[in-house]
Steps between C-alpha positions, in 0.01 A plus 500: 500500500241704315615784281230765476473770234237766565423739215283808537456848358746762622381783720164351600603373846710610793806300612294380798225363276754335271651333806151388609454339157835319530417396858158371391653276236766374739253435782284291266803297391594434863145396586410290198833374363664459840814694413714631788431863591861597426490342152419824320624607157286766334540773243254777426486630144346846457394573145362803323136470399594427137750229606253271678252376245205291612143439396261678731224240472644161394346228724427749776531862580447768440870558559625845590829686509537332841585174321763279667671209323659243731732237353620231737770246418524199733711185505233257615171409338191542720154343473242701310286570810800647683579721201141621493514578873821697439337706224201582720723590798713734289193679361345522849824624662548767235139615531514513879849644554572701186148588374557322168178396328514119461403544132831688458710204623654271236710204622724273294664204674800326342660184630862426411731213586727566798795443265385815317588712805819637655459706815858613560854452379395329179427185700197286412206543734510208745292588801535294819126435473243574235180668614 
């Protein structure tokens, strides 16, 4: 059950492009982490230019005002090679479907224990199967 936060600068993209960004992240999670297609929980944060602070050249770049930060929280650890494939797929999907320069894509993956999650009703997250 990934929880995805997407942060970008306000007013730079149409609702259709923002949806393409969200779809690109989700499609990569389905393909590389094997999550069900209907297991989708995302929020898009739109920030003013002065509210999203990032280095334009740290370990990559140059980064532009088209910068997209993707934070993904998952409840199952994955092998390093699968994580790397996910990162590449997200960058490729965003480039292809939303015209985001791959140098503008920052991804942070967090793994939490399933006991750290409640999906509804204040009940602990106990899925019938863990993918």
